[in-house]
N, C-alpha and C positions, 0 to 999 in steps of 0.2 A: 304384599299387592293384591287387590282385586285380579278376578280373569281379565277384567277390561283394562289392566294396568295403572288402574288410580291406587291410590293409597288407602288404605283400610281405615276407617273412621270411628274412632270411640268418643261417645259423649259423655263426658264424667260431669256428674251430677252431685254438690255436694249440698245438701241441705241446708238452708239458713245462711250461707256462707257471706259474710258481710265483706266489703270491699276495702276496708279501712282495718279490718281483723286481719284479713289476707296477708294485706301488705305487711302489717306486724308480724305475722308470723315469717314471711320471708325475712323481713330486716332483722329479726331474733336469730335467724337460722334454724328456725323450725321446722321450715317446708321447704326445702332445698329441691324438690322435684317441681313443686308448683313455680319455685322462683324462677327456674331453668325454663320453664314454659312459657313465664311473663316476658322474659328476656327475649324469646322466639318469635314471639306472636304478636296478636293485635289484641290489645284490651281495651274494652269497652267497661267503666269502672260504674255506671250508673244505668244498668239495663232495668228495665219496668216490667215488676211482676203483673199479677192478675187484680184483680179486684173480685171478693174478698181475696187479701193475698195470703191465701192458704196452701198448702200441700196437692190437696186433691185437686184444686182449680187450677192452681198453678202448673202439676205434671200433665194434666190434660191440654192445657195451652200449650205449652212445649212441645207435645208430639203432635199435635193437629194443628197446630199455627193458627188458629181462631179459637176466639172468646168464650164463655160461659153462654152467650146467647147463641151459640151454635153448637158447641161439645156438651151443654148440659149439665155440667157437673157443678155446684154452687155453694159448695161448701163441708165444712167439716161433720155438719149437721145440718138437715134440711126437711121440710116435711113434704110428703107424696101425697101431694092431692089425690089422685086416684085410688091409693091403697088407704088414705087417712090414716098414716101412721108416720113418725119419725123415723129417717136415713141415720144413720150413727155410723162414722169412719173410724173411731177410735181417739176421739178426743183426749180421753184418759184411760185409765183401768177402772177406775170408779163408773164411768159415762157407758163405757162397754158393757159393763156387769147391771146397768139400770135398766140397758134395753135388752139383755139376754146376751152372753157372748157369742151363740153359735147363730144368732139374727144378724149380729153386729159383723162375725166373720163373714157371711153369707153375701152381706153388701158389701164388705172391703173388697173382699178378693173377687167374687164371681159377678155380683149385680152390676158393681162399679161399671166393670168393662162390656160386660155382654146383656145389660138390661138399662142400666140409668145413661151411659155414653150416647150421645146421638147416635143411631144408624146412619143417619146421612152424610156423617164425615167418616173420611180415612184417616186410620192412624198413620205416623211415620211407618211402623212395622209393616202394616197392610201395603203401602204403596210399596216400600221396597221388596217386600217379597213379591207383589205382582212384576216386578221388574227383573229377579231372577238374582236379586244381592241375596248375601246370607245374613240372616240377621240374629241377634241374639240380646238376652235381657236380663242382668241380675236384679234383686229384687225392688219391684219400682211400681208404685200404684196403677199407672195408665200402660198397658201390654198388649193389647187386642190386636193380635195378627192373623195369617193364614194357616198356622199346624196346630191341630189339635194335641192336646196334652191330658194325659191322664192324672187324676191324682194319685201320688205317690207320699202318704199319710208318713210322716216318719218324728223319732223323739218325743218332745212330751207334747206334743199337739196329739201322736197317735194314742199316747198313755191317756190324755183327758178324753179324747174321742172314745176308747174303748171303756174308760171308768163310769161314762155316763150313758153308755150304748147308744150314743147318736150315731148318725152317718152323715158322711161328707164325700160323695162320690161323684161329684160332677167334675166331667172333664172340663176344659177351657181351649181357648183359642188366643195363640201368642205366636211370638217369633219362632223362628226354625229350634232356637236354643233358648230356653226359658228355666230360670232357677229362682225358685220363689220360696226360700226355706225350707219348713218341713211339708208345702202342700205342693210344688211340682218343681220337678228336676227332670231335664230332657237325657241326660246321661248321667252315668255314675261318677262322679268324681271323690276324693279323700277330703273334700271341704266339709267342715263341721258346721253344719246350719243352727242357727238359733232365732229363736224371736224376741230375743231381750233386746229391749232398747240398749244403744250404747255400746252393741258386741255386733253390731252387723255388718260393719266397715270390711273385718277382716273375710267374712266369708263371702261377701263380692268379690273381693280382690282375688281369694284363691278359684274361683269358679272362673274370673277372666282369665288367670295364668294357666289353668287347664286347658281354656279353649284356644289360647296361643300356643301352646304345644304342640296341639293337632290342628293348627290352622284351618279354626271352627268358625269363622266370622267374617264378614266384608263390613258391616255395622254392628258396634256393641255399645248398647247403653248402659255405663256401669255408675252404680247407684251408691253414692256414701250418705247413709240417713242420720248416721252417729251425731253429728254438729248439732242438730237440732235438738235431739235428747239433752245436751251438755249444755247446750245455751239455755234452753228453758229451766233447767235445775239451776245453773251457777251465773246465770245474765250472759248479756253478749258480751261483755266486756271481758270476758274471761276464756273466750273461746279458742283462743290461741292453742291452748292444750289439745282440744279435738280435731281444730286442722291440723295439727302436728301429726295426727295419729291417721285421718285420711290422708296425707302427703304421705307419710310411711307405706300403708297400703297401697296407696298408686304407684310408690317405688317399687313394688313386688313385680309390677308387670314391666316396669323400666328393666330390674335388674335381669329378669325370663330373656329380655331382647339383647342383651348386652349393654346395657347402658344407652343413656338419654340419647346421642347421635345415631346409634342403628336404630333406637326404636321409632325415632322419628323418619327414619328413612323409608320407616315401613309404615307407618301410622299417621294419620292428621287427628288432631284433638279438637274437641271443643269442651271449655271449662265453663260450669253456669251454675248458678243457686236459684232456689224458687223464689225465693224472697230474702229479706232480712230478718232481724230480731230489734225489739226496742226493751228498755227496762220494764218491769211491772211492778208497781205498786198496790195496787188495790184490786181484789177481783168486784166485778159489778153482777149482782144478783139480777139480771132480768125477768126473768120468770115469776121470782118470787116478788119483785116491785109491780110489775103488770097483775101479779095474782091477787093483789090486795085489791082488785077494783073489777077485774074479770076473770071470767072463767079459764083456765090456762090449761091445754091439753098436757097431759102427764107422759110418760114414758111406758107405763103400763096401763093406759086407761081403758077400764071395763065397757064405759060409754062414750065413746068419742065423739059422738054425734051431738053430744050438748055441749064441747066447750066452744068459747068464743072467739080466742086465741090460740095461735101455736108460736112457741119461741125457738128459734134454734139460735144458740149460740154456736158461733163460729171464730174462737180466738178473739180476736181484738175488732170483731164485727159479728153480726147478727141480722138473722132474717125475724122480720114478724108476719105473720098470716093472719087475716082475718075469714073467720071461719064461719060458714052459713048457720053452723048450729040449729038445734030442733027448736030452742028455746029463744030468748030475747037476744039478736046481732047486738056485737058492739058498734057501736056511734065511731065512724072513722075518724070523724074531726076529734073527738075526744080522746079515743087512740093515739093520732098523731101528735095532738096537744101534749100529751101527756110524756110520749116520747121525745120531744123536744125539750123539755124541761127537764129529765133526768141530768143528776151531773154523772158526767163520764161518758156521756154521749156528744159525739163531736157534731158529725153529719146525719140529717136525717134525710133518706133519698125513697122517693116514690115515684111511680109513673101515673101522671095525670092525662085525661083527655084534653080537647083542644078548649073545652068550656071550663076546665080546672077540675073536673069531678072525678073520684077515684077511678082508676082503670082497675081491673084485676086479671090477674095472667092467665093467659090461655092455655089449655091443656095441652102437653108436647105433642108439637107435632103441627098446632094451628097456628097459620102468618098471622101476625102483627095486623092491625087496623090500618095503620099507616097515618092516623091522628095521634100519638101519644106524643106528650111532652115527659121527659126526664125532670126531676125538680129534687134540688137540693135546698136544704133548709139547714140554716147556721145562726145562732145567737139573733133569732129574729128577723134574720135576711133570707130572701128566697131568689134561688138563680134557676132559669128552666131553659133547656135546649132540647133539640131534635135532629138528626143528620139533614144535610143540607143547607144552603144559606150561605152567607160570604165569610162566616168568620174560618179561618184555616188554623188546625193544631198544628205541633210540630212533625207529626207522620204523615202529613196531606190530607186528613181528614176535615172535612168542611161542614159546618154546623149553623144552624138559626140558633140566635142565643137569646133571652130577656130575661133582665132583672140584675143583680148586684154580683159582678166578677167575685168582688172582696168576697164571697159565700165560700169559693175556693181558693182565697188568695192570688187570685190570675191577674192579667194584665194583656193587653194587646202591645205587643211589641215587634216592629219590623212586620206589623201586617199580621203578625201572630200570635196567637194566645199561649201564653205560658206561665206554669206554677211550679215556683221552686217547692211548694211544701205539698201539693198534689199533684207528681208527675200523671201526664196523662190523663187528666180527669175526666174528660167527656166522655171518651171512649170506652174506659173503664168502670164509669159509673152506668153509662148506658148499656154495657155489655151485661152487668151483673142484674138491672132491673129487668130486663128486656128476656133474660133467660126463662124456660118455661117453669122451672121449679123455685126459681126466686121468690122470697117473700114479698107481701104486699108493701112492706117497709124492708130496706137494708140499711144498718145502721154501720156506720164508722165511729170507732172509740175514740176519746181523747186519749192522751199521752200520759202514759201511768197505768190506764185501765185496761184491766180484760174481762169478758164477759166469763162468768161462772157458767162450768158447763152442766150436763144435768147430772153427774155424779157428784156435784156440790163442790167440783176442783177449780183453782185457777191457778197461774203461775206466778203470784205475786212472790216478790224476793227474787225473782229469777226474769228472765226472757219470754218475749211472746211476739205477735205478728196478726196479719189480718187486716187491718188498717189500709184505709187509702192513704194515710201520710209516706212521706217519702221515706221516713224510717223503718218503715215496714216494708217498703216496696222498691228499694234499689238495691241492685245486687252485681256482683262482676259477670261480666260474658268474655269467653275469652277463647280467640279463634286462632290457632297453630296448624299450618300447613293446610289449609282451607278456610272459605270465607271472606273477609273484605280485605282489601290492604290496605285500608284506614280505618279508625274508628269515626273519622269524619265524614263515611261514607252516607250516614243518616244521621240528621239532627238529633235524633230520640230514638234509642233500640228499645225494644222489649222481647218477651218470650217468645212473643208471635213471630218472631224473626228466625227464629232457631229451626223449626221444619224446613221453611223455604231454603235456609242455608247449606241443609244436609242433601237435601234433594238436588240443589245446585252441584253440589260436589259428586254426585253420582250421575251427572249430565241427564236429570229427570225434571228439568224445567223450573227449577226455584230461583227466586229474585239473585 
């Protein structure tokens, strides 16, 4: 229990966990701990992810309670207009090498939290820190808190730094207890850290067990990322194996407490996925396709001022940026027409002004004008919308809409807009387009396609995510000992509901 008499809370995040695969793992007897939680809790089977439905965007949404228009993290890869360069968060090892290992490392570990994440928004850790709760986090992309942590290089990363004579000395700000593999550790533990995908869950569980032994937290974010890597490689239909491994790791916490009943007597649990996975058949080389007609900025461009477009693949979504250039500027109408006809592109989204003219994103921190319309095109049809108006979505948002609802396979039913194929489509598209680092076009790809990253890689033959489609976007959200009494409390749940539920548990005014 916490000092206030509340149960401690563990937010257990399993990357890319699909509800159907979770149930299969439980039914097969491979996930007994998760099964016991489901029996005792309230399970929402269709919690809606961010858009793009990729880990950096979704993780930011999960611990801030707001979308990309407010937290500012826009994808796995995006173009930094002020610095005139790409930001790469590790789409693949090859993509990381294309941009430079240490440049990508700085962006992923340091800049994402302390430079790219909006300073106007407080994270869950910051709010709980301010309230005097003891916060903790195992390796997770968004960790910004009130406590200073020095770099503690170890293992392979230390040897790599020493070999190249490069320096990584930046401290960071996080929760009271922060464990980030070879980079940051708030206390000595016997846990063996590793940065190898597919072998990180045991490290997170080990750190959590050590904290439990010392009564070291009131709130813990326990991150199990390995399911994502397994599903990328083998496909989402094979992920029972990686779910079972995550369940085993969670079981070490239960064992430390003496069993599930004593564990839940002291701890509330939220189990959540950031997004789901769909099967990938083909890679879509967007930069190569667009590069046949326009000058596309390359990862290590010597003269970026001459480029006409920047292309940011972000798994099954992508940003395309119109650059000012010193030469001939690309015609926006021509670029938009070309994007709409590319095989593998499902939705072409962009922001227009009231007269239908292209609207270019403001710099970070600059307010929008209020005249914007989000526009989505699909198969020659167009829908445009903006906040306000008479149309109500399943989360209570109100919208003004013009055009064809069929673009989003949506319908008005019982006075509310619904789409089975594209859950919560209006808010998610608006949030993506209104984000200050958004492309001038945001693409959602067709089923079976993934954008080839800047390392030339895709997950063809495996699984991926990122699109607006339901297959990428719906995952489980389970509350045990906290949260709602019924899944029917909301008509549609999203990752934005996680932070309010946690704050409410600690008596801090959440919903």
